C-alpha positions as CSV (number, residue, x, y, z in Angstrom):
1,M,-79.8,-4.6,1.3
2,G,-83.5,-4.4,0.6
3,I,-85.4,-3.0,-2.4
4,L,-87.3,0.2,-3.0
5,Y,-90.1,-0.4,-5.6
6,V,-91.6,2.5,-7.4
7,V,-95.1,1.4,-8.2
8,S,-97.8,2.8,-10.4
9,T,-101.2,2.6,-9.2
10,P,-104.5,3.4,-11.2
11,I,-105.5,6.9,-12.0
12,G,-109.2,5.9,-12.1
13,N,-110.1,2.5,-13.4
14,L,-108.9,0.0,-10.9
15,D,-108.5,-2.7,-13.6
16,D,-105.5,-0.8,-14.7
17,I,-103.4,-2.2,-11.7
18,S,-101.0,-4.6,-13.0
19,T,-100.6,-8.3,-11.7
20,R,-97.0,-7.4,-10.8
21,A,-98.0,-4.3,-8.8
22,R,-100.6,-6.3,-6.8
23,T,-97.9,-8.9,-6.0
24,V,-95.3,-6.3,-4.9
25,L,-97.8,-4.2,-2.8
26,D,-99.0,-7.4,-1.1
27,Q,-95.5,-8.6,-0.2
28,V,-93.4,-5.6,0.8
29,D,-92.8,-4.7,4.4
30,A,-94.4,-1.3,4.1
31,V,-95.8,1.1,1.5
32,V,-94.7,4.6,1.4
33,V,-97.8,6.8,0.6
34,E,-98.8,10.4,0.2
35,D,-102.1,10.1,2.1
36,T,-102.8,7.1,4.3
37,R,-106.5,7.7,4.0
38,R,-106.6,7.6,0.2
39,A,-104.1,4.8,0.2
40,G,-106.3,2.8,2.6
41,Q,-109.3,3.4,0.4
42,L,-107.5,2.1,-2.8
43,F,-106.0,-1.0,-0.9
44,Q,-109.4,-1.9,0.5
45,Q,-110.8,-1.9,-3.0
46,L,-107.9,-3.9,-4.3
47,G,-108.1,-6.3,-1.4
48,I,-104.6,-5.8,-0.3
49,R,-103.5,-5.4,3.3
50,A,-100.4,-3.4,4.0
51,S,-98.6,-1.2,6.5
52,F,-98.3,2.5,5.5
53,V,-95.7,5.1,6.0
54,A,-97.0,8.7,5.4
55,Y,-94.5,10.5,3.0
56,H,-95.4,13.9,1.6
57,D,-94.0,17.4,0.8
58,H,-94.1,18.4,4.4
59,N,-92.2,15.6,5.9
60,E,-90.0,13.9,3.1
61,R,-86.8,15.5,4.2
62,E,-87.1,14.2,7.9
63,R,-88.5,10.8,6.9
64,T,-86.1,9.9,4.3
65,P,-83.1,8.9,6.5
66,A,-85.3,6.5,8.5
67,L,-86.7,4.9,5.3
68,V,-83.2,4.5,3.8
69,A,-82.2,2.8,7.2
70,R,-85.0,0.3,6.9
71,L,-83.9,-0.4,3.3
72,E,-80.3,-0.8,4.5
73,A,-81.5,-3.3,7.2
74,G,-82.9,-5.5,4.4
75,E,-86.6,-4.4,4.3
76,E,-88.6,-4.0,0.9
77,L,-90.5,-1.0,0.6
78,A,-93.0,0.2,-2.1
79,L,-93.3,3.9,-3.0
80,I,-96.7,5.0,-4.5
81,S,-98.5,8.3,-5.0
82,D,-102.1,9.1,-4.6
83,A,-102.7,7.9,-8.3
84,G,-100.6,7.1,-11.3
85,T,-96.8,7.0,-11.4
86,P,-94.8,8.4,-8.5
87,L,-92.6,11.4,-8.8
88,I,-94.6,12.7,-11.9
89,S,-95.6,15.9,-10.1
90,D,-95.7,14.0,-6.8
91,P,-93.3,13.6,-3.8
92,G,-90.6,10.9,-3.8
93,Y,-87.5,12.4,-5.5
94,R,-85.7,12.7,-2.2
95,L,-86.3,8.9,-1.2
96,V,-85.3,7.6,-4.7
97,R,-82.2,9.7,-4.9
98,A,-81.1,8.7,-1.3
99,A,-81.6,5.1,-2.1
100,H,-79.4,5.2,-5.1
101,Q,-76.7,7.1,-3.1
102,A,-76.8,4.3,-0.5
103,G,-76.4,1.7,-3.1
104,I,-80.0,0.3,-2.7
105,R,-81.7,-1.2,-5.6
106,V,-84.6,0.8,-7.0
107,S,-87.0,-1.1,-9.2
108,P,-89.9,0.6,-11.1
109,I,-93.2,-1.2,-11.5
110,P,-94.7,0.6,-14.6
111,G,-98.4,1.3,-15.0
112,A,-100.9,4.1,-15.3
113,S,-99.8,7.7,-15.9
114,A,-102.0,10.6,-16.8
115,L,-99.2,12.3,-18.5
116,L,-98.6,9.3,-21.0
117,A,-102.3,8.4,-21.2
118,A,-103.1,12.1,-22.4
119,L,-100.2,12.3,-24.8
120,A,-101.0,8.8,-26.3
121,A,-104.7,9.9,-27.0
122,A,-104.1,13.4,-28.0
123,G,-103.1,12.8,-31.6
124,L,-100.3,15.4,-31.5
125,P,-96.6,14.8,-32.3
126,T,-94.8,12.7,-29.6
127,D,-91.4,12.4,-31.1
128,E,-90.3,15.2,-28.7
129,F,-92.5,16.7,-25.8
130,H,-92.1,18.9,-22.8
131,F,-93.8,18.0,-19.6
132,Q,-94.7,21.2,-17.5
133,G,-96.6,19.7,-14.5
134,F,-98.6,22.4,-12.7
135,P,-97.8,25.9,-13.7
136,P,-97.4,28.5,-10.9
137,S,-100.6,29.6,-9.7
138,R,-100.2,33.4,-10.1
139,G,-98.0,36.3,-10.8
140,A,-95.0,36.8,-13.0
141,A,-93.9,33.3,-12.7
142,R,-97.2,32.0,-14.2
143,E,-97.0,34.5,-17.1
144,Q,-93.5,33.5,-17.9
145,T,-94.3,29.8,-17.9
146,I,-97.4,30.4,-20.2
147,R,-95.2,32.5,-22.5
148,K,-92.6,29.6,-22.6
149,L,-95.3,27.1,-23.4
150,A,-96.7,29.1,-26.2
151,N,-93.2,29.4,-27.8
152,R,-92.1,25.8,-27.5
153,R,-91.7,24.1,-30.8
154,C,-92.6,20.6,-29.3
155,T,-95.8,19.3,-27.8
156,S,-96.4,20.3,-24.2
157,V,-98.3,18.5,-21.5
158,V,-99.7,20.6,-18.7
159,Y,-101.5,19.6,-15.4
160,E,-103.9,22.2,-14.2
161,A,-106.4,22.7,-11.3
162,P,-110.1,22.9,-12.6
163,H,-110.7,26.3,-11.2
164,R,-107.6,27.7,-12.9
165,L,-108.2,26.0,-16.2
166,P,-110.3,28.7,-17.9
167,G,-107.7,31.3,-17.2
168,L,-104.9,29.1,-18.5
169,L,-106.8,28.5,-21.7
170,Q,-107.4,32.2,-22.2
171,A,-103.9,33.2,-21.5
172,L,-102.5,30.5,-23.9
173,E,-105.0,31.6,-26.6
174,T,-103.5,35.1,-26.3
175,E,-100.0,34.1,-26.2
176,A,-100.0,31.1,-28.7
177,G,-102.9,32.4,-31.0
178,P,-106.4,31.1,-31.3
179,E,-105.7,28.5,-34.0
180,R,-103.0,26.5,-32.0
181,E,-104.2,23.0,-31.6
182,A,-104.9,21.6,-28.2
183,V,-106.4,18.6,-26.5
184,L,-108.0,18.8,-23.0
185,A,-108.1,15.2,-21.4
186,R,-110.3,15.3,-18.4
187,E,-111.0,12.4,-15.9
188,L,-108.8,9.9,-17.8
189,T,-110.0,6.1,-17.3
190,K,-112.9,7.3,-15.1
191,R,-116.6,7.2,-15.7
192,F,-116.8,10.7,-17.2
193,E,-113.6,10.5,-19.2
194,T,-113.6,13.3,-22.0
195,L,-111.2,14.4,-24.6
196,I,-111.8,17.8,-26.2
197,T,-109.9,18.4,-29.3
198,G,-109.6,21.4,-31.6
199,T,-108.0,24.9,-31.5
200,L,-107.5,26.6,-28.3
201,T,-110.5,28.9,-29.0
202,Q,-112.6,25.7,-29.6
203,V,-111.5,24.0,-26.5
204,R,-112.0,27.2,-24.3
205,A,-115.5,27.7,-25.8
206,R,-116.6,24.1,-24.7
207,V,-115.1,24.6,-21.3
208,D,-116.8,27.9,-20.9
209,A,-120.2,26.5,-22.2
210,E,-120.2,23.2,-20.1
211,R,-119.8,23.4,-16.3
212,D,-118.8,19.7,-16.2
213,Q,-115.7,20.3,-18.2
214,R,-114.4,22.4,-15.4
215,R,-114.5,19.5,-12.9
216,G,-112.1,16.7,-12.1
217,E,-108.5,15.9,-13.2
218,M,-107.2,17.9,-16.1
219,V,-104.4,17.3,-18.6
220,L,-103.9,19.8,-21.3
221,V,-101.8,18.8,-24.4
222,L,-100.7,21.8,-26.5
223,A,-99.3,21.6,-30.0
224,G,-95.9,23.1,-30.6
225,A,-95.3,26.5,-32.1
226,P,-95.2,26.4,-36.0
227,E,-91.5,26.1,-37.3
228,A,-92.1,29.1,-39.7
229,E,-92.9,31.4,-36.7
230,A,-90.3,34.2,-36.6
231,T,-88.3,34.6,-33.4
232,D,-87.8,37.9,-31.5
233,E,-84.2,38.1,-32.7
234,T,-85.2,37.7,-36.4
235,L,-88.0,40.3,-36.0
236,E,-86.0,42.9,-34.1
237,P,-84.4,44.7,-37.1
238,L,-87.7,44.9,-38.9
239,A,-89.5,46.0,-35.9
240,R,-87.1,48.8,-35.1
241,A,-87.4,50.0,-38.8
242,L,-91.1,50.0,-38.6
243,L,-91.2,51.8,-35.3
244,R,-89.4,54.8,-36.7
245,E,-92.4,55.3,-39.1
246,L,-95.4,53.7,-37.2
247,P,-96.9,53.6,-33.7
248,A,-96.5,50.2,-31.8
249,S,-100.0,49.2,-32.4
250,R,-99.7,49.4,-36.4
251,T,-96.2,47.9,-36.1
252,A,-97.6,44.9,-34.2
253,R,-100.3,44.5,-36.8
254,V,-97.9,44.5,-39.7
255,L,-95.4,42.1,-37.9
256,A,-98.4,39.7,-37.1
257,A,-99.4,39.5,-40.8
258,W,-95.8,39.0,-41.8
259,S,-94.7,36.4,-39.2
260,G,-98.0,34.7,-38.2
261,R,-97.4,35.5,-34.5
262,P,-100.2,36.7,-32.4
263,R,-100.6,40.5,-32.5
264,R,-101.1,41.0,-28.9
265,Q,-98.0,39.1,-28.1
266,L,-96.0,41.2,-30.5
267,Y,-97.5,44.4,-29.1
268,R,-96.3,43.5,-25.5
269,W,-92.9,42.5,-26.9
270,L,-92.6,45.9,-28.7
271,E,-93.5,47.7,-25.5
272,E,-90.7,46.0,-23.7
273,L,-88.2,46.4,-26.6
274,D,-85.1,48.4,-25.7
275,P,-85.2,51.8,-27.5
276,G,-81.5,51.6,-28.2
């Protein structure tokens, strides 16, 4: 049996490649990559020569059996993503799972990760965190994801495309409240690395004011919802009692003052509340 190495590569600064990763990438029979062109540029910069196998979302199902067969025949393969640690919002799950099922050794070669780099530098609690990856791009699925992020008690880490970042920040500000802490980590380990800290309102204001903050690779770290925040279940009896005497808009204002939750979020919830 061969070995499947899962190898982390730099997310920007080439010096973040480990000595062990260099050795493995230089010695394996082939490197399984997302994009052969981007991998070729990286390996040229690192001074490593390798044989590539393209493996991405559109061909991983059909390519996996052939790669497992090569591993079963005794070859050693390395799996990399375009940047950072493979399988973190990148292809590779099918191959790693198939290798385990075939009894093939899978060996991780740790290194750079935008997720962990942003989390470590954000200054928010890390004893428990939720990794969202990229939220759905539009529609009800996106709204539901944003609502869940706003209500999570633990720190959340979110990847987002630059052109959708302003909309994400605005939606989170509405759902989580303007005072929720957040950190935008942009272009980590690269020349224009920036960490913007503050409330969602402050982060959004800087992104809106500076065009450069809407370029490059983005990781948003969002603080968890306050523990004292009342849940829908605990608010429902009070909400129903208030609605018997007040319109929904005034009820939302009273509940917001009492619970600390955003008024707009409460108003939408009241509109969806079953009259019974």
